[in-house]
mmCIF file of the C-alpha atoms, coordinates in Angstrom:
data_MODEL
# 
_entry.id   MODEL 
# 
loop_
_atom_site.group_PDB 
_atom_site.id 
_atom_site.type_symbol 
_atom_site.label_atom_id 
_atom_site.label_alt_id 
_atom_site.label_comp_id 
_atom_site.label_asym_id 
_atom_site.label_entity_id 
_atom_site.label_seq_id 
_atom_site.pdbx_PDB_ins_code 
_atom_site.Cartn_x 
_atom_site.Cartn_y 
_atom_site.Cartn_z 
_atom_site.occupancy 
_atom_site.B_iso_or_equiv 
_atom_site.pdbx_formal_charge 
_atom_site.auth_seq_id 
_atom_site.auth_comp_id 
_atom_site.auth_asym_id 
_atom_site.auth_atom_id 
_atom_site.pdbx_PDB_model_num 
ATOM 1   C CA . MET A 1 1   ? 17.417  -4.000  -35.213 1.00 0.00 ? 1   MET A CA 1 
ATOM 2   C CA . ASN A 1 2   ? 14.280  -2.275  -36.449 1.00 0.00 ? 2   ASN A CA 1 
ATOM 3   C CA . LEU A 1 3   ? 12.470  0.679   -34.837 1.00 0.00 ? 3   LEU A CA 1 
ATOM 4   C CA . PRO A 1 4   ? 9.713   -1.318  -33.089 1.00 0.00 ? 4   PRO A CA 1 
ATOM 5   C CA . ASN A 1 5   ? 12.345  -3.548  -31.448 1.00 0.00 ? 5   ASN A CA 1 
ATOM 6   C CA . LYS A 1 6   ? 14.338  -0.475  -30.375 1.00 0.00 ? 6   LYS A CA 1 
ATOM 7   C CA . LEU A 1 7   ? 11.193  0.948   -28.787 1.00 0.00 ? 7   LEU A CA 1 
ATOM 8   C CA . THR A 1 8   ? 10.637  -2.341  -26.950 1.00 0.00 ? 8   THR A CA 1 
ATOM 9   C CA . LEU A 1 9   ? 14.233  -2.251  -25.691 1.00 0.00 ? 9   LEU A CA 1 
ATOM 10  C CA . LEU A 1 10  ? 13.720  1.350   -24.586 1.00 0.00 ? 10  LEU A CA 1 
ATOM 11  C CA . ARG A 1 11  ? 10.691  0.216   -22.567 1.00 0.00 ? 11  ARG A CA 1 
ATOM 12  C CA . ILE A 1 12  ? 12.755  -2.518  -20.924 1.00 0.00 ? 12  ILE A CA 1 
ATOM 13  C CA . ILE A 1 13  ? 15.513  -0.013  -20.094 1.00 0.00 ? 13  ILE A CA 1 
ATOM 14  C CA . LEU A 1 14  ? 12.961  2.415   -18.644 1.00 0.00 ? 14  LEU A CA 1 
ATOM 15  C CA . ILE A 1 15  ? 11.699  -0.158  -16.118 1.00 0.00 ? 15  ILE A CA 1 
ATOM 16  C CA . PRO A 1 16  ? 14.726  -0.018  -13.771 1.00 0.00 ? 16  PRO A CA 1 
ATOM 17  C CA . VAL A 1 17  ? 14.869  3.767   -14.258 1.00 0.00 ? 17  VAL A CA 1 
ATOM 18  C CA . PHE A 1 18  ? 11.200  3.899   -13.223 1.00 0.00 ? 18  PHE A CA 1 
ATOM 19  C CA . MET A 1 19  ? 11.922  1.851   -10.087 1.00 0.00 ? 19  MET A CA 1 
ATOM 20  C CA . VAL A 1 20  ? 15.044  3.851   -9.142  1.00 0.00 ? 20  VAL A CA 1 
ATOM 21  C CA . VAL A 1 21  ? 13.049  7.075   -9.385  1.00 0.00 ? 21  VAL A CA 1 
ATOM 22  C CA . LEU A 1 22  ? 10.336  5.626   -7.145  1.00 0.00 ? 22  LEU A CA 1 
ATOM 23  C CA . TYR A 1 23  ? 12.792  4.373   -4.529  1.00 0.00 ? 23  TYR A CA 1 
ATOM 24  C CA . TRP A 1 24  ? 14.981  7.441   -4.674  1.00 0.00 ? 24  TRP A CA 1 
ATOM 25  C CA . GLY A 1 25  ? 12.022  9.407   -3.363  1.00 0.00 ? 25  GLY A CA 1 
ATOM 26  C CA . PHE A 1 26  ? 13.189  12.918  -4.240  1.00 0.00 ? 26  PHE A CA 1 
ATOM 27  C CA . PRO A 1 27  ? 10.565  15.702  -4.255  1.00 0.00 ? 27  PRO A CA 1 
ATOM 28  C CA . GLY A 1 28  ? 8.390   15.158  -7.300  1.00 0.00 ? 28  GLY A CA 1 
ATOM 29  C CA . ALA A 1 29  ? 9.525   11.536  -7.692  1.00 0.00 ? 29  ALA A CA 1 
ATOM 30  C CA . SER A 1 30  ? 5.962   10.292  -8.091  1.00 0.00 ? 30  SER A CA 1 
ATOM 31  C CA . TRP A 1 31  ? 5.394   12.723  -10.963 1.00 0.00 ? 31  TRP A CA 1 
ATOM 32  C CA . ALA A 1 32  ? 8.689   11.713  -12.571 1.00 0.00 ? 32  ALA A CA 1 
ATOM 33  C CA . ALA A 1 33  ? 7.842   8.014   -12.178 1.00 0.00 ? 33  ALA A CA 1 
ATOM 34  C CA . LEU A 1 34  ? 4.402   8.648   -13.656 1.00 0.00 ? 34  LEU A CA 1 
ATOM 35  C CA . ALA A 1 35  ? 5.991   10.398  -16.639 1.00 0.00 ? 35  ALA A CA 1 
ATOM 36  C CA . ILE A 1 36  ? 8.383   7.477   -17.165 1.00 0.00 ? 36  ILE A CA 1 
ATOM 37  C CA . PHE A 1 37  ? 5.507   5.001   -16.923 1.00 0.00 ? 37  PHE A CA 1 
ATOM 38  C CA . VAL A 1 38  ? 3.452   6.964   -19.466 1.00 0.00 ? 38  VAL A CA 1 
ATOM 39  C CA . ILE A 1 39  ? 6.400   7.236   -21.856 1.00 0.00 ? 39  ILE A CA 1 
ATOM 40  C CA . ALA A 1 40  ? 7.133   3.509   -21.506 1.00 0.00 ? 40  ALA A CA 1 
ATOM 41  C CA . SER A 1 41  ? 3.452   2.691   -22.081 1.00 0.00 ? 41  SER A CA 1 
ATOM 42  C CA . PHE A 1 42  ? 3.403   4.934   -25.132 1.00 0.00 ? 42  PHE A CA 1 
ATOM 43  C CA . THR A 1 43  ? 6.358   3.027   -26.619 1.00 0.00 ? 43  THR A CA 1 
ATOM 44  C CA . ASP A 1 44  ? 4.208   -0.104  -26.385 1.00 0.00 ? 44  ASP A CA 1 
ATOM 45  C CA . LEU A 1 45  ? 1.421   1.500   -28.373 1.00 0.00 ? 45  LEU A CA 1 
ATOM 46  C CA . LEU A 1 46  ? 3.868   2.945   -30.875 1.00 0.00 ? 46  LEU A CA 1 
ATOM 47  C CA . ASP A 1 47  ? 5.992   -0.162  -31.471 1.00 0.00 ? 47  ASP A CA 1 
ATOM 48  C CA . GLY A 1 48  ? 2.944   -2.280  -32.221 1.00 0.00 ? 48  GLY A CA 1 
ATOM 49  C CA . LYS A 1 49  ? 1.461   0.218   -34.661 1.00 0.00 ? 49  LYS A CA 1 
ATOM 50  C CA . ILE A 1 50  ? 4.760   0.648   -36.492 1.00 0.00 ? 50  ILE A CA 1 
ATOM 51  C CA . ALA A 1 51  ? 5.477   -3.091  -36.612 1.00 0.00 ? 51  ALA A CA 1 
ATOM 52  C CA . ARG A 1 52  ? 2.052   -3.889  -38.073 1.00 0.00 ? 52  ARG A CA 1 
ATOM 53  C CA . LYS A 1 53  ? 1.869   -0.924  -40.463 1.00 0.00 ? 53  LYS A CA 1 
ATOM 54  C CA . TYR A 1 54  ? 5.307   -1.493  -42.000 1.00 0.00 ? 54  TYR A CA 1 
ATOM 55  C CA . ASN A 1 55  ? 5.372   -5.283  -41.633 1.00 0.00 ? 55  ASN A CA 1 
ATOM 56  C CA . LEU A 1 56  ? 8.283   -5.150  -39.185 1.00 0.00 ? 56  LEU A CA 1 
ATOM 57  C CA . VAL A 1 57  ? 7.046   -7.977  -36.955 1.00 0.00 ? 57  VAL A CA 1 
ATOM 58  C CA . THR A 1 58  ? 9.975   -10.088 -35.722 1.00 0.00 ? 58  THR A CA 1 
ATOM 59  C CA . ASP A 1 59  ? 10.420  -13.094 -33.476 1.00 0.00 ? 59  ASP A CA 1 
ATOM 60  C CA . PHE A 1 60  ? 12.295  -10.847 -31.041 1.00 0.00 ? 60  PHE A CA 1 
ATOM 61  C CA . GLY A 1 61  ? 9.336   -8.450  -30.963 1.00 0.00 ? 61  GLY A CA 1 
ATOM 62  C CA . LYS A 1 62  ? 6.842   -11.268 -30.467 1.00 0.00 ? 62  LYS A CA 1 
ATOM 63  C CA . PHE A 1 63  ? 8.846   -12.393 -27.439 1.00 0.00 ? 63  PHE A CA 1 
ATOM 64  C CA . ALA A 1 64  ? 10.147  -9.130  -25.969 1.00 0.00 ? 64  ALA A CA 1 
ATOM 65  C CA . ASP A 1 65  ? 7.113   -6.875  -26.414 1.00 0.00 ? 65  ASP A CA 1 
ATOM 66  C CA . PRO A 1 66  ? 4.691   -8.813  -24.195 1.00 0.00 ? 66  PRO A CA 1 
ATOM 67  C CA . LEU A 1 67  ? 7.498   -9.531  -21.733 1.00 0.00 ? 67  LEU A CA 1 
ATOM 68  C CA . ALA A 1 68  ? 8.310   -5.818  -21.471 1.00 0.00 ? 68  ALA A CA 1 
ATOM 69  C CA . ASP A 1 69  ? 4.625   -5.036  -20.899 1.00 0.00 ? 69  ASP A CA 1 
ATOM 70  C CA . LYS A 1 70  ? 4.360   -7.580  -18.103 1.00 0.00 ? 70  LYS A CA 1 
ATOM 71  C CA . MET A 1 71  ? 7.572   -6.335  -16.502 1.00 0.00 ? 71  MET A CA 1 
ATOM 72  C CA . LEU A 1 72  ? 6.410   -2.697  -16.564 1.00 0.00 ? 72  LEU A CA 1 
ATOM 73  C CA . VAL A 1 73  ? 2.961   -3.432  -15.150 1.00 0.00 ? 73  VAL A CA 1 
ATOM 74  C CA . THR A 1 74  ? 4.362   -5.796  -12.505 1.00 0.00 ? 74  THR A CA 1 
ATOM 75  C CA . ALA A 1 75  ? 6.940   -3.197  -11.421 1.00 0.00 ? 75  ALA A CA 1 
ATOM 76  C CA . ALA A 1 76  ? 4.204   -0.602  -10.907 1.00 0.00 ? 76  ALA A CA 1 
ATOM 77  C CA . MET A 1 77  ? 1.951   -3.005  -9.032  1.00 0.00 ? 77  MET A CA 1 
ATOM 78  C CA . LEU A 1 78  ? 4.814   -4.167  -6.815  1.00 0.00 ? 78  LEU A CA 1 
ATOM 79  C CA . TRP A 1 79  ? 5.234   -0.534  -5.822  1.00 0.00 ? 79  TRP A CA 1 
ATOM 80  C CA . PHE A 1 80  ? 1.513   -0.287  -5.049  1.00 0.00 ? 80  PHE A CA 1 
ATOM 81  C CA . VAL A 1 81  ? 1.643   -3.430  -2.904  1.00 0.00 ? 81  VAL A CA 1 
ATOM 82  C CA . GLU A 1 82  ? 4.677   -2.131  -1.029  1.00 0.00 ? 82  GLU A CA 1 
ATOM 83  C CA . ASN A 1 83  ? 2.898   1.159   -0.368  1.00 0.00 ? 83  ASN A CA 1 
ATOM 84  C CA . GLY A 1 84  ? -0.407  -0.383  0.687   1.00 0.00 ? 84  GLY A CA 1 
ATOM 85  C CA . GLN A 1 85  ? -2.302  0.784   -2.391  1.00 0.00 ? 85  GLN A CA 1 
ATOM 86  C CA . MET A 1 86  ? -3.017  -2.759  -3.563  1.00 0.00 ? 86  MET A CA 1 
ATOM 87  C CA . ALA A 1 87  ? -3.350  -6.097  -1.822  1.00 0.00 ? 87  ALA A CA 1 
ATOM 88  C CA . ALA A 1 88  ? -0.638  -8.652  -2.594  1.00 0.00 ? 88  ALA A CA 1 
ATOM 89  C CA . TRP A 1 89  ? -3.250  -11.297 -3.476  1.00 0.00 ? 89  TRP A CA 1 
ATOM 90  C CA . MET A 1 90  ? -4.528  -9.012  -6.237  1.00 0.00 ? 90  MET A CA 1 
ATOM 91  C CA . LEU A 1 91  ? -1.057  -8.793  -7.748  1.00 0.00 ? 91  LEU A CA 1 
ATOM 92  C CA . LEU A 1 92  ? -0.747  -12.562 -7.429  1.00 0.00 ? 92  LEU A CA 1 
ATOM 93  C CA . ILE A 1 93  ? -3.919  -12.982 -9.510  1.00 0.00 ? 93  ILE A CA 1 
ATOM 94  C CA . VAL A 1 94  ? -2.448  -10.716 -12.189 1.00 0.00 ? 94  VAL A CA 1 
ATOM 95  C CA . ILE A 1 95  ? 0.853   -12.612 -12.261 1.00 0.00 ? 95  ILE A CA 1 
ATOM 96  C CA . CYS A 1 96  ? -0.806  -16.053 -12.243 1.00 0.00 ? 96  CYS A CA 1 
ATOM 97  C CA . ARG A 1 97  ? -3.106  -15.045 -15.106 1.00 0.00 ? 97  ARG A CA 1 
ATOM 98  C CA . GLU A 1 98  ? -0.128  -13.879 -17.160 1.00 0.00 ? 98  GLU A CA 1 
ATOM 99  C CA . PHE A 1 99  ? 1.755   -17.141 -16.582 1.00 0.00 ? 99  PHE A CA 1 
ATOM 100 C CA . ALA A 1 100 ? -1.346  -19.207 -17.330 1.00 0.00 ? 100 ALA A CA 1 
ATOM 101 C CA . VAL A 1 101 ? -2.210  -17.390 -20.560 1.00 0.00 ? 101 VAL A CA 1 
ATOM 102 C CA . SER A 1 102 ? 1.440   -17.503 -21.683 1.00 0.00 ? 102 SER A CA 1 
ATOM 103 C CA . GLY A 1 103 ? 1.467   -21.246 -21.018 1.00 0.00 ? 103 GLY A CA 1 
ATOM 104 C CA . LEU A 1 104 ? -1.769  -21.693 -22.943 1.00 0.00 ? 104 LEU A CA 1 
ATOM 105 C CA . ARG A 1 105 ? -0.263  -19.787 -25.869 1.00 0.00 ? 105 ARG A CA 1 
ATOM 106 C CA . MET A 1 106 ? 2.837   -22.011 -25.798 1.00 0.00 ? 106 MET A CA 1 
ATOM 107 C CA . ILE A 1 107 ? 0.722   -25.164 -25.900 1.00 0.00 ? 107 ILE A CA 1 
ATOM 108 C CA . ALA A 1 108 ? -1.337  -23.692 -28.748 1.00 0.00 ? 108 ALA A CA 1 
ATOM 109 C CA . SER A 1 109 ? 1.828   -22.733 -30.612 1.00 0.00 ? 109 SER A CA 1 
ATOM 110 C CA . ASP A 1 110 ? 3.112   -26.308 -30.354 1.00 0.00 ? 110 ASP A CA 1 
ATOM 111 C CA . LYS A 1 111 ? -0.123  -27.351 -32.042 1.00 0.00 ? 111 LYS A CA 1 
ATOM 112 C CA . GLY A 1 112 ? 0.336   -24.759 -34.811 1.00 0.00 ? 112 GLY A CA 1 
ATOM 113 C CA . ARG A 1 113 ? -2.321  -22.434 -33.436 1.00 0.00 ? 113 ARG A CA 1 
ATOM 114 C CA . VAL A 1 114 ? -1.976  -18.765 -32.564 1.00 0.00 ? 114 VAL A CA 1 
ATOM 115 C CA . ILE A 1 115 ? -4.130  -17.294 -29.813 1.00 0.00 ? 115 ILE A CA 1 
ATOM 116 C CA . ALA A 1 116 ? -4.566  -13.632 -30.593 1.00 0.00 ? 116 ALA A CA 1 
ATOM 117 C CA . ALA A 1 117 ? -5.415  -11.092 -27.943 1.00 0.00 ? 117 ALA A CA 1 
ATOM 118 C CA . GLY A 1 118 ? -9.154  -11.108 -27.402 1.00 0.00 ? 118 GLY A CA 1 
ATOM 119 C CA . TRP A 1 119 ? -11.431 -8.185  -26.705 1.00 0.00 ? 119 TRP A CA 1 
ATOM 120 C CA . SER A 1 120 ? -11.390 -8.795  -22.956 1.00 0.00 ? 120 SER A CA 1 
ATOM 121 C CA . GLY A 1 121 ? -7.586  -8.918  -22.964 1.00 0.00 ? 121 GLY A CA 1 
ATOM 122 C CA . LYS A 1 122 ? -7.474  -5.540  -24.665 1.00 0.00 ? 122 LYS A CA 1 
ATOM 123 C CA . VAL A 1 123 ? -9.962  -4.120  -22.166 1.00 0.00 ? 123 VAL A CA 1 
ATOM 124 C CA . LYS A 1 124 ? -7.847  -5.574  -19.344 1.00 0.00 ? 124 LYS A CA 1 
ATOM 125 C CA . THR A 1 125 ? -4.701  -3.966  -20.718 1.00 0.00 ? 125 THR A CA 1 
ATOM 126 C CA . ALA A 1 126 ? -6.301  -0.566  -21.298 1.00 0.00 ? 126 ALA A CA 1 
ATOM 127 C CA . SER A 1 127 ? -8.060  -0.461  -17.923 1.00 0.00 ? 127 SER A CA 1 
ATOM 128 C CA . THR A 1 128 ? -4.905  -1.627  -16.145 1.00 0.00 ? 128 THR A CA 1 
ATOM 129 C CA . MET A 1 129 ? -2.807  1.117   -17.738 1.00 0.00 ? 129 MET A CA 1 
ATOM 130 C CA . VAL A 1 130 ? -5.394  3.794   -16.942 1.00 0.00 ? 130 VAL A CA 1 
ATOM 131 C CA . CYS A 1 131 ? -5.753  2.552   -13.354 1.00 0.00 ? 131 CYS A CA 1 
ATOM 132 C CA . ILE A 1 132 ? -1.996  2.480   -12.831 1.00 0.00 ? 132 ILE A CA 1 
ATOM 133 C CA . VAL A 1 133 ? -1.739  6.077   -14.035 1.00 0.00 ? 133 VAL A CA 1 
ATOM 134 C CA . VAL A 1 134 ? -4.580  7.111   -11.722 1.00 0.00 ? 134 VAL A CA 1 
ATOM 135 C CA . MET A 1 135 ? -3.002  5.275   -8.781  1.00 0.00 ? 135 MET A CA 1 
ATOM 136 C CA . PHE A 1 136 ? 0.245   7.204   -9.286  1.00 0.00 ? 136 PHE A CA 1 
ATOM 137 C CA . LEU A 1 137 ? -1.501  10.578  -9.087  1.00 0.00 ? 137 LEU A CA 1 
ATOM 138 C CA . PRO A 1 138 ? -0.614  12.244  -5.793  1.00 0.00 ? 138 PRO A CA 1 
ATOM 139 C CA . GLY A 1 139 ? -3.438  12.983  -3.391  1.00 0.00 ? 139 GLY A CA 1 
ATOM 140 C CA . ILE A 1 140 ? -6.138  10.796  -4.879  1.00 0.00 ? 140 ILE A CA 1 
ATOM 141 C CA . PRO A 1 141 ? -8.616  9.411   -2.347  1.00 0.00 ? 141 PRO A CA 1 
ATOM 142 C CA . ALA A 1 142 ? -7.987  5.924   -0.960  1.00 0.00 ? 142 ALA A CA 1 
ATOM 143 C CA . ALA A 1 143 ? -11.356 4.834   -2.342  1.00 0.00 ? 143 ALA A CA 1 
ATOM 144 C CA . VAL A 1 144 ? -10.098 5.535   -5.872  1.00 0.00 ? 144 VAL A CA 1 
ATOM 145 C CA . ASN A 1 145 ? -7.043  3.330   -5.252  1.00 0.00 ? 145 ASN A CA 1 
ATOM 146 C CA . VAL A 1 146 ? -9.295  0.554   -4.003  1.00 0.00 ? 146 VAL A CA 1 
ATOM 147 C CA . LEU A 1 147 ? -11.594 0.927   -7.015  1.00 0.00 ? 147 LEU A CA 1 
ATOM 148 C CA . CYS A 1 148 ? -8.634  0.839   -9.414  1.00 0.00 ? 148 CYS A CA 1 
ATOM 149 C CA . ALA A 1 149 ? -7.148  -2.233  -7.725  1.00 0.00 ? 149 ALA A CA 1 
ATOM 150 C CA . TRP A 1 150 ? -10.496 -4.016  -8.074  1.00 0.00 ? 150 TRP A CA 1 
ATOM 151 C CA . VAL A 1 151 ? -10.879 -2.976  -11.719 1.00 0.00 ? 151 VAL A CA 1 
ATOM 152 C CA . ILE A 1 152 ? -7.419  -4.375  -12.478 1.00 0.00 ? 152 ILE A CA 1 
ATOM 153 C CA . THR A 1 153 ? -8.146  -7.611  -10.605 1.00 0.00 ? 153 THR A CA 1 
ATOM 154 C CA . LEU A 1 154 ? -11.613 -8.234  -12.022 1.00 0.00 ? 154 LEU A CA 1 
ATOM 155 C CA . THR A 1 155 ? -10.728 -7.439  -15.649 1.00 0.00 ? 155 THR A CA 1 
ATOM 156 C CA . THR A 1 156 ? -7.668  -9.668  -15.279 1.00 0.00 ? 156 THR A CA 1 
ATOM 157 C CA . LEU A 1 157 ? -9.749  -12.544 -13.896 1.00 0.00 ? 157 LEU A CA 1 
ATOM 158 C CA . TYR A 1 158 ? -12.433 -12.159 -16.541 1.00 0.00 ? 158 TYR A CA 1 
ATOM 159 C CA . SER A 1 159 ? -9.996  -12.076 -19.450 1.00 0.00 ? 159 SER A CA 1 
ATOM 160 C CA . GLY A 1 160 ? -8.086  -15.072 -18.076 1.00 0.00 ? 160 GLY A CA 1 
ATOM 161 C CA . VAL A 1 161 ? -11.260 -17.115 -17.713 1.00 0.00 ? 161 VAL A CA 1 
ATOM 162 C CA . GLU A 1 162 ? -12.335 -16.081 -21.213 1.00 0.00 ? 162 GLU A CA 1 
ATOM 163 C CA . TYR A 1 163 ? -8.989  -17.160 -22.745 1.00 0.00 ? 163 TYR A CA 1 
ATOM 164 C CA . PHE A 1 164 ? -9.302  -20.605 -21.189 1.00 0.00 ? 164 PHE A CA 1 
ATOM 165 C CA . ALA A 1 165 ? -13.007 -20.986 -21.952 1.00 0.00 ? 165 ALA A CA 1 
ATOM 166 C CA . LYS A 1 166 ? -12.528 -20.101 -25.617 1.00 0.00 ? 166 LYS A CA 1 
ATOM 167 C CA . ASN A 1 167 ? -9.501  -22.377 -25.938 1.00 0.00 ? 167 ASN A CA 1 
ATOM 168 C CA . ARG A 1 168 ? -10.465 -25.320 -23.726 1.00 0.00 ? 168 ARG A CA 1 
ATOM 169 C CA . ASP A 1 169 ? -9.987  -27.674 -26.675 1.00 0.00 ? 169 ASP A CA 1 
ATOM 170 C CA . ILE A 1 170 ? -6.247  -26.921 -26.523 1.00 0.00 ? 170 ILE A CA 1 
ATOM 171 C CA . ILE A 1 171 ? -6.101  -28.012 -22.883 1.00 0.00 ? 171 ILE A CA 1 
ATOM 172 C CA . ARG A 1 172 ? -8.169  -31.145 -23.586 1.00 0.00 ? 172 ARG A CA 1 
ATOM 173 C CA . SER A 1 173 ? -5.841  -32.209 -26.395 1.00 0.00 ? 173 SER A CA 1 
ATOM 174 C CA . ALA A 1 174 ? -2.634  -31.432 -24.479 1.00 0.00 ? 174 ALA A CA 1 
# 
């Protein structure tokens, strides 16, 4: 197993650790959870750079890396929903978009086409990660949580619509 795949596995292992720390609720747990989230997010950045730079892209990485990302982000947002920092319908939009885009990519793959991450998808990912970090900061005003939840939701919606608009020919020919 190469280094990028080990980093992806580390991210997957950190997800239950992240959740246990949040639910354990010891003093400073939110800071510890934030640190785990940041470390896990950093492994995502690092594994991709290493895999591309040293041509270490594998089928396992293509499958596990985006799955690990979705699991990490969903875990954080589930926590926000449970704690009233985010509406459940907003999380549902995020989850539905991920399923829909993954399905679109599978259909495209069956047709021999690869749908790369677009600009809006990258903006969505970056803004989501930043907003999640901000939402974990203790003592931030409720208005900031609301703003972050809306940024996550709107960038998610926009990027999902863009994926389908740019690839509508795949749906038509399915």
